Every structure is written in structure tokens, then in C-alpha cells.
C-alpha positions in Angstrom: 90.4 -202.8 -52.8 92.7 -201.0 -50.5 91.1 -199.9 -47.2 93.8 -197.4 -46.3 93.2 -193.8 -47.5 95.7 -192.3 -49.8 96.7 -189.6 -47.3 97.7 -192.1 -44.7 101.3 -191.5 -45.4 101.3 -188.8 -42.7 103.6 -189.6 -39.8 102.2 -191.1 -36.7 102.9 -189.1 -33.6 103.5 -190.5 -30.1 100.8 -190.7 -27.5 102.3 -187.7 -25.6 99.7 -185.0 -25.3 100.3 -181.7 -27.0 98.4 -179.8 -24.3 99.3 -179.1 -20.7 97.2 -178.8 -17.6 97.9 -175.0 -17.4 96.7 -174.3 -21.0 93.6 -172.6 -19.6 93.2 -171.3 -16.1 90.3 -169.1 -15.0 91.3 -165.5 -14.5 92.1 -164.3 -11.1 91.0 -161.1 -9.5 94.5 -159.7 -9.9 94.5 -160.0 -13.7 90.9 -158.9 -14.5 90.0 -155.4 -15.5 87.0 -153.8 -14.0 85.5 -150.9 -15.8 83.9 -148.9 -13.1 82.8 -145.3 -13.4 84.9 -143.2 -11.2 82.2 -140.7 -10.9 78.4 -141.1 -10.8 78.0 -138.6 -13.5 77.9 -141.0 -16.4 74.3 -142.0 -16.0 73.2 -138.5 -15.3 75.0 -137.2 -18.4 73.4 -139.8 -20.6 70.0 -138.9 -19.2 70.7 -135.2 -19.9 71.8 -135.9 -23.4 68.7 -138.0 -24.1 66.4 -135.3 -22.7 68.1 -132.5 -24.7 68.1 -134.4 -27.9 64.4 -135.4 -27.5 63.5 -131.8 -26.8 65.4 -130.6 -29.9 63.6 -133.2 -31.9 60.2 -132.0 -30.6 61.1 -128.4 -31.3 62.0 -129.3 -34.9 58.7 -131.1 -35.3 56.9 -128.1 -33.9 58.7 -125.7 -36.2 57.6 -127.9 -39.2 54.0 -127.9 -38.0 54.1 -124.1 -37.7 55.6 -123.8 -41.2 53.0 -126.1 -42.7 50.2 -124.3 -40.9 51.4 -121.0 -42.2 51.6 -122.3 -45.7 48.2 -123.8 -45.5 46.7 -120.5 -44.3 48.4 -118.7 -47.2 47.1 -121.3 -49.7 43.6 -121.1 -48.2 43.7 -117.3 -48.4 44.7 -117.4 -52.1 42.0 -119.9 -53.0 39.3 -117.9 -51.2 40.5 -114.7 -53.0 40.3 -116.5 -56.4 36.8 -117.8 -55.7 35.5 -114.5 -54.5 36.4 -112.7 -57.8 
């Protein structure tokens, strides 16, 4: 039985390396990008957005509770009027 695989007809390359020593070099400070906030307002604006959205959410929930309470009072009034007749 033949021990050489059938795809062994590929050419053999020299022992010369295909890579070089400067293939990867760590980045220097000159070629790195730093994303710094030019103003200190980014954190404050995110905080304000969070507070406003939370307050709008609570207001919406409170409006729903008021609407449900009014509806329950109307229903209770109707049922007591029907029972009293």
C-alpha cells in the first residue's frame, strides 16, 4: 500500500520564510487614536437623558393608574346603581 497521500503532488517550497520580522509591530502613540470627550458634558447629558426618560415613564404609569382608577369608580357606581334598583 502506498503511504504517500494522493494530494502530495503539490510543489515543495524552499525553506525561506514567507513572513518578515516587521509583520506585526505594536502600535506607537503616534498612530493610535484616542477618543476623548472634548467637553465634560457627555456624562452629564447622558444622566439628564436617563432622568428625563425615567420621569416620563413614571408619568405614563401614573396616567394609566389614574385612568384605571376612574374606570373602576365608574364600574363600581354602575353596579351599585343596578343593585339598588
